[in-house]
C-alpha positions in Angstrom: 0.3 -18.5 4.8 2.7 -18.0 2.0 5.1 -15.3 0.9 6.0 -15.9 -2.5 7.6 -13.6 -7.1 3.9 -9.5 -24.4 1.0 -10.6 -21.9 -1.6 -13.1 -22.9 -5.2 -12.1 -22.5 -6.0 -15.5 -21.0 -5.7 -16.4 -17.3 -2.8 -18.4 -16.0 -2.9 -22.0 -17.1 -5.3 -21.4 -19.9 -4.4 -22.7 -23.3 -2.3 -20.3 -25.3 -1.0 -18.3 -22.3 2.5 -16.9 -23.0 5.5 -18.4 -21.3 8.7 -16.6 -20.7 12.0 -18.1 -19.4 14.2 -16.2 -16.9 16.8 -15.9 -19.6 14.3 -14.3 -22.0 13.2 -11.9 -19.4 16.8 -11.0 -18.6 17.5 -10.4 -22.3 14.4 -8.1 -22.6 15.5 -6.1 -19.6 19.1 -5.8 -20.9 17.9 -4.7 -24.3 15.8 -2.0 -22.7 18.8 -0.9 -20.7 20.9 -0.7 -23.9 18.2 1.5 -25.5 18.3 3.8 -22.4 22.1 4.1 -22.5 21.8 4.7 -26.3 19.4 7.6 -25.7 22.0 9.1 -23.3 24.8 8.7 -25.9 22.8 10.2 -28.7 22.1 13.3 -26.6 25.6 13.7 -25.3 27.7 15.1 -28.2 30.7 15.9 -26.1 31.9 15.9 -22.5 34.5 18.4 -21.3 36.1 19.0 -18.0 35.4 17.5 -14.6 32.1 19.3 -14.2 30.9 17.9 -17.5 31.9 14.3 -16.7 30.1 14.5 -13.3 27.0 16.1 -14.7 26.7 13.6 -17.6 27.3 10.6 -15.2 24.5 12.0 -13.1 22.2 12.1 -16.2 23.0 8.5 -17.0 22.4 7.2 -13.5 19.1 9.1 -13.4 18.0 7.6 -16.7 18.9 4.1 -15.6 17.1 4.5 -12.3 14.0 5.6 -14.1 14.2 2.6 -16.5 14.7 0.1 -13.7 11.9 1.6 -11.7 9.5 0.8 -14.6 10.9 -2.7 -14.8 10.5 -3.3 -11.1 6.9 -2.1 -11.3 6.1 -4.6 -14.1 7.7 -7.4 -12.1 5.2 -6.9 -9.2 2.2 -6.2 -11.4 1.0 -9.9 -11.1 1.0 -10.3 -14.8 0.1 -13.9 -15.5 2.7 -14.4 -18.2 5.4 -13.5 -15.7 3.9 -15.1 -12.6 3.1 -18.3 -14.3 6.4 -18.6 -16.0 8.8 -17.5 -13.3 7.0 -17.8 -10.0 6.2 -15.2 -7.4 9.3 -16.0 -5.3 11.6 -15.2 -8.3 9.7 -12.0 -9.2 9.6 -10.8 -5.5 13.4 -11.3 -5.2 14.2 -9.5 -8.4 11.7 -6.7 -7.5 13.6 -6.2 -4.2 17.0 -6.4 -5.9 16.0 -3.8 -8.5 14.5 -1.6 -5.8 17.8 -1.4 -4.1 19.6 -0.6 -7.3 17.1 2.2 -8.1 17.7 3.8 -4.7 21.4 3.6 -5.2 21.3 5.0 -8.7 19.0 7.9 -7.5 21.4 8.7 -4.7 24.3 8.7 -7.2 22.3 10.8 -9.6 21.6 13.4 -6.9 25.2 13.6 -5.8 26.7 13.7 -9.2 24.4 16.3 -10.6 24.9 18.7 -7.7 28.6 18.1 -7.7 28.9 18.6 -11.4 26.9 21.8 -11.4 29.0 23.1 -8.5 32.3 22.4 -10.2 31.0 24.1 -13.4 29.7 27.1 -11.6 32.8 27.3 -9.3 30.6 27.2 -6.1 30.2 24.9 -3.1 28.0 21.9 -3.1 25.7 23.3 -0.4 25.3 26.6 -2.2 24.6 24.8 -5.5 22.0 22.7 -3.8 20.1 25.8 -2.6 20.3 27.3 -6.1 18.9 24.2 -7.7 16.0 24.0 -5.2 15.2 27.7 -5.6 15.6 28.0 -9.4 14.2 24.7 -10.6 10.8 23.7 -9.0 11.0 20.3 -10.6 14.2 19.6 -8.6 12.2 20.1 -5.4 9.6 17.6 -6.6 12.4 15.1 -7.5 13.9 15.6 -3.9 10.5 14.7 -2.5 10.3 11.6 -4.8 13.8 10.5 -3.7 12.8 10.9 0.0 9.8 8.7 -0.6 11.8 6.0 -2.3 14.3 6.1 0.5 11.6 5.8 3.1 10.1 2.8 1.4 13.6 1.2 1.1 14.3 1.7 4.8 11.1 0.0 5.8 11.8 -2.9 3.3 15.1 -3.8 5.0 14.6 -7.2 6.6 15.1 -6.1 10.2 12.7 -3.1 9.9 10.2 -5.2 7.9 9.9 -7.6 10.8 8.9 -4.8 13.2 6.0 -3.4 11.3 2.6 -4.9 10.4 2.2 -6.2 6.9 -0.6 -3.7 6.2 1.6 -0.8 7.3 4.4 -2.0 5.0 1.9 -2.5 2.2 0.2 0.9 2.4 3.6 2.6 2.8 4.6 1.0 -0.6 1.7 3.0 -2.2 3.7 6.1 -1.8 6.0 4.8 -4.5 3.3 5.7 -7.0 3.4 9.3 -5.9 7.2 9.2 -6.1 6.9 7.7 -9.6 4.7 10.5 -10.8 7.0 13.2 -9.3 10.2 11.6 -10.8 8.5 11.2 -14.2 7.6 14.9 -14.3 11.1 15.8 -13.2 12.6 13.7 -16.1 10.5 15.5 -18.7 11.1 19.0 -17.2 14.9 18.7 -16.8 16.2 15.7 -18.7 18.3 16.7 -21.6 17.2 13.4 -23.4 13.6 14.6 -23.4 13.7 18.4 -23.6 14.8 18.4 -27.3 13.6 15.0 -28.5 9.9 14.2 -29.2 10.8 10.6 -30.0 12.5 10.1 -26.6 9.5 11.6 -24.9 7.1 9.3 -26.7 9.3 6.3 -25.9 9.6 7.1 -22.3 5.9 7.8 -22.0 5.1 4.5 -23.6 7.4 2.7 -21.1 5.6 4.2 -18.1 2.1 3.9 -19.6 2.8 0.2 -20.2 4.3 -0.4 -16.7 1.5 1.5 -14.9 -1.1 -0.1 -17.2 0.1 -3.6 -16.2 -0.3 -2.7 -12.5 -3.8 -1.1 -12.9 -5.1 -4.0 -15.1 -3.7 -7.0 -13.2 -3.8 -5.7 -9.7 -7.1 -3.7 -9.8 -9.3 -4.1 -12.8 -9.0 -7.9 -13.2 -9.8 -8.7 -9.6 -12.8 -6.4 -9.7 -14.2 -8.1 -12.8 -13.5 -11.6 -11.4 -15.1 -11.0 -8.0 -18.1 -9.4 -9.6 -18.5 -12.5 -11.8 -17.7 -15.2 -9.3 -19.3 -13.8 -6.1 -17.1 -16.0 -3.8 -18.3 -16.6 -0.2 -17.1 -18.7 2.7 -19.0 -22.0 2.7 -17.5 -23.7 5.7 -14.6 -23.5 8.1 -13.2 -26.8 9.3 -10.6 -27.1 12.1 -7.7 -29.5 11.2 -5.8 -29.2 14.4 -5.3 -26.7 17.3 -3.6 -24.1 15.0 -4.9 -24.9 11.5 -8.2 -24.5 9.7 -9.5 -25.2 6.2 -11.6 -22.5 4.7 -13.9 -23.7 1.9 -15.0 -21.0 -0.6 -17.8 -21.5 -3.1 -18.7 -19.3 -6.1 -20.4 -19.2 -9.4 -17.8 -20.7 -11.8 -14.2 -21.0 -10.7 -13.2 -22.8 -13.9 -12.7 -19.3 -15.6 -9.7 -18.9 -13.3 -7.9 -21.9 -14.7 -6.4 -22.4 -11.3 -3.9 -25.3 -10.8 -3.0 -27.3 -7.8 0.1 -25.8 -6.2 -1.0 -22.2 -6.8 -2.3 -19.6 -4.3 -4.7 -16.7 -4.1 -4.7 -13.5 -2.2 -7.8 -13.4 0.0 -9.6 -10.6 1.8 -12.5 -11.6 4.1 -15.1 -8.8 3.8 -16.0 -8.3 7.4 -15.9 -5.1 9.5 -12.5 -5.9 11.0 -11.1 -8.1 8.2 -11.7 -6.3 4.9 -8.4 -4.4 5.1 -6.3 -7.6 5.6 -5.2 -9.4 2.4 -2.9 -12.4 2.6 -1.7 -15.2 0.3 -3.2 -18.7 0.9 -2.5 -21.8 -1.1 -5.0 -24.2 -2.5 -4.9 -27.4 -0.4 -7.2 -29.4 -2.7 -7.8 -29.5 -6.4 -9.9 -26.6 -7.5 -13.4 -27.5 -8.7 -16.1 -25.6 -10.6 -17.7 -24.2 -7.4 -15.2 -25.2 -4.7 -11.8 -23.9 -3.6 -10.2 -25.0 -0.3 -7.5 -23.1 1.6 -5.8 -24.6 4.6 -4.4 -21.9 6.9 -2.1 -22.0 9.9 -2.4 -19.2 12.6 1.0 -17.4 12.0 0.1 -13.7 11.8 -2.8 -11.5 12.6 -4.5 -12.2 9.2 -4.3 -16.0 9.4 -5.6 -16.0 13.0 -8.5 -14.0 11.9 -9.3 -16.6 9.2 -10.1 -19.2 11.9 -12.9 -16.9 13.2 -14.6 -16.1 9.8 -18.2 -17.3 9.5 -19.9 -19.1 6.7 -21.6 -16.7 4.2 -18.9 -14.1 4.5 -18.1 -12.5 1.2 -14.5 -13.1 0.0 -12.5 -10.7 -2.1 -9.9 -12.8 -4.0 -7.2 -12.2 -6.6 -5.2 -14.9 -8.4 -4.3 -17.6 -9.0 -0.6 -17.0 -8.6 2.5 -19.2 -8.5 4.4 -21.4 -10.9 4.6 -24.6 -8.9 2.2 -26.7 -10.9 1.9 -30.3 -12.1 3.0 -29.4 -15.7 6.5 -28.7 -14.3 6.8 -32.4 -13.7 6.5 -33.3 -17.4 6.7 -37.1 -17.6 9.4 -37.5 -14.9 9.2 -39.2 -11.5 8.3 -36.7 -8.8 9.5 -36.0 -5.3 7.4 -33.8 -3.0 9.3 -32.4 -0.1 7.0 -30.8 2.5 7.8 -29.1 5.8 5.0 -28.3 8.3 2.2 -26.2 6.9 4.1 -26.2 3.6 2.3 -29.5 2.8 -0.9 -27.7 1.8 -0.1 -26.8 -1.8 1.8 -30.1 -2.2 -1.2 -32.0 -1.0 -3.2 -30.4 -3.9 -0.4 -31.2 -6.2 -0.2 -34.8 -5.0 -3.9 -35.2 -5.8 -3.4 -34.1 -9.4 -0.1 -36.1 -9.9 -1.5 -39.2 -8.3 -3.9 -39.6 -11.2 -0.9 -39.6 -13.6 0.8 -42.7 -12.1 1.0 -44.2 -15.5 3.4 -41.3 -16.5 5.0 -40.3 -13.2 5.9 -42.1 -10.0 5.2 -39.8 -7.0 6.9 -39.9 -3.6 6.1 -37.4 -0.8 8.5 -36.9 2.2 6.6 -35.0 4.8 8.7 -33.6 7.7 7.4 -32.1 10.9 8.8 -31.5 14.4 6.1 -33.7 16.0 2.8 -35.4 15.2 0.8 -32.4 16.4 2.3 -30.3 13.6 1.1 -32.7 10.9 -1.7 -31.3 8.7 -4.1 -33.3 6.4 -2.4 -36.6 7.2 -5.5 -38.7 6.8 -6.0 -37.3 3.2 -2.4 -38.0 2.3 -2.7 -41.5 3.6 -5.9 -42.0 1.6 -4.1 -40.9 -1.5 -1.2 -43.2 -0.8 -3.6 -46.1 -0.1 -5.1 -45.7 -3.6 -1.6 -46.4 -5.0 -1.2 -43.0 -6.5 1.9 -42.1 -4.5 4.3 -43.2 -1.7 4.1 -41.3 1.5 6.9 -41.1 4.2 6.2 -39.1 7.4 9.4 -38.1 9.2 9.1 -36.6 12.7 11.8 -34.9 14.8 13.7 -31.6 15.1 15.9 -30.3 12.3 19.3 -32.0 12.2 18.3 -35.2 14.1 18.8 -38.7 12.8 15.4 -38.7 11.0 16.1 -35.5 9.1 16.5 -36.4 5.4 18.1 -33.1 4.7 21.4 -33.7 6.6 24.3 -34.7 4.4 23.4 -37.2 1.7 20.6 -39.0 3.7 18.1 -37.9 1.0 20.0 -40.1 -1.6 19.9 -43.0 0.9 16.2 -42.7 1.3 15.6 -42.2 -2.4 18.5 -43.5 -4.6 16.9 -42.2 -7.8 16.4 -38.7 -6.4 18.6 -37.2 -9.1 16.2 -38.5 -11.8 13.2 -36.8 -10.2 11.5 -33.4 -10.6 11.4 -32.1 -7.1 8.8 -29.7 -5.5 9.7 -28.1 -2.2 7.5 -26.1 0.1 7.7 -25.1 3.8 9.2 -22.6 6.2 12.2 -20.6 4.8 14.8 -22.6 6.9 13.3 -25.9 5.6 13.3 -24.8 2.0 16.9 -23.6 2.2 18.0 -26.8 3.8 16.1 -28.9 1.2 17.7 -27.0 -1.7 21.1 -27.4 -0.2 20.5 -31.2 0.2 19.3 -31.5 -3.3 22.4 -29.8 -4.6 24.5 -32.3 -2.7 22.6 -34.9 -4.5 23.6 -33.3 -7.7 20.2 -32.2 -8.9 20.3 -29.4 -11.5 18.5 -26.2 -10.3 16.1 -26.7 -13.2 14.7 -29.8 -11.6 14.0 -28.1 -8.2 10.8 -26.0 -7.8 10.7 -24.3 -4.4 8.3 -22.0 -2.5 8.6 -20.6 1.0 6.0 -20.3 3.7 6.7 -17.5 6.2 5.0 -15.4 8.9 3.5 -12.1 7.7 3.2 -10.0 10.8 
């Protein structure tokens, strides 16, 4: 199971789909931030006294929090143009990063506004807080919104996240939409930038309509339309070893998805006790017109349930997601670095790349603690036997003499590693160690494409 991160109307991978670089996205976000600060400047003709400085600093932090909240929403909308260009890992990290900043800015906004009003009115902070709550109903709504944001932030802290079920964490996140609505209403009711400026109100409304529209379209409407059209069902469940199964899904016409090897889908098996579980699973074979295969290891409750699902079960699916695809290789030589169950998307990628041996030389290094942890080994050996790639299976615990990620052993095993496009997939510790080893081999970050597999509890 994986934890991963102007929109085209086409699906990811389809001809003409828009591509955005991380730099272009950063510039767009910065430009929007500059416009937000500009709106504050235009509606702040003068600042006088300590109370004025505190109050206006509070206005600015509130505006920036509202703007970054909309940006964070778009980053997790699963918009193909972003997901395909940047990858789910990148988007998830930046969503979490922006979320922390939003909470900090909201806290600063609350403290600065109350303090500024108290200084101006020559009253205490506690007294002024009561006055704001009793005199401005929208302030009470904003307080509820901040409390909801804070609650979600607390449960998103890594230590707390590990102690709650994925579904609990996911459904708790839905409260952010209520908080979003409350904070939006508060901005229009009390924000000096909006009370007297129709243009600012229209611009702010357009920002939030666009952000919410992206979420509604890509996370809800698109999956409904696709599932209605494809009618996917479980065709077979095949056991690969004691802890891993392959689930084969068939449907009407999967070509409309434009799915690529290396990508993943979010699956929900529609049974009485499984319909409310949704988890990301990678394609472990090249997608075909009526055939998708997912190879799943029993890590959390959802993945253990997948081993018990029966043929004929309806599947609710959304995707494809992920930016680790064959086109990233270009015409370069390729290294596939797989750790444990992380081999599944790289196996699909190897199948695609092995047919391009005239353009790219493919080498796979597959590492596992022991032979029992190897997955899909016969298929990988069959691909290697056809001459499409070279396969090296390395067994042993991390850090032992067979570990290629220690020191510069990777360069010893593959002297031309710095000339290759590298795809890495596996547990978080493996991916981190692999990326560190590749940096020691002097590979630019642009040549390394990584995705982490982790437990979702």
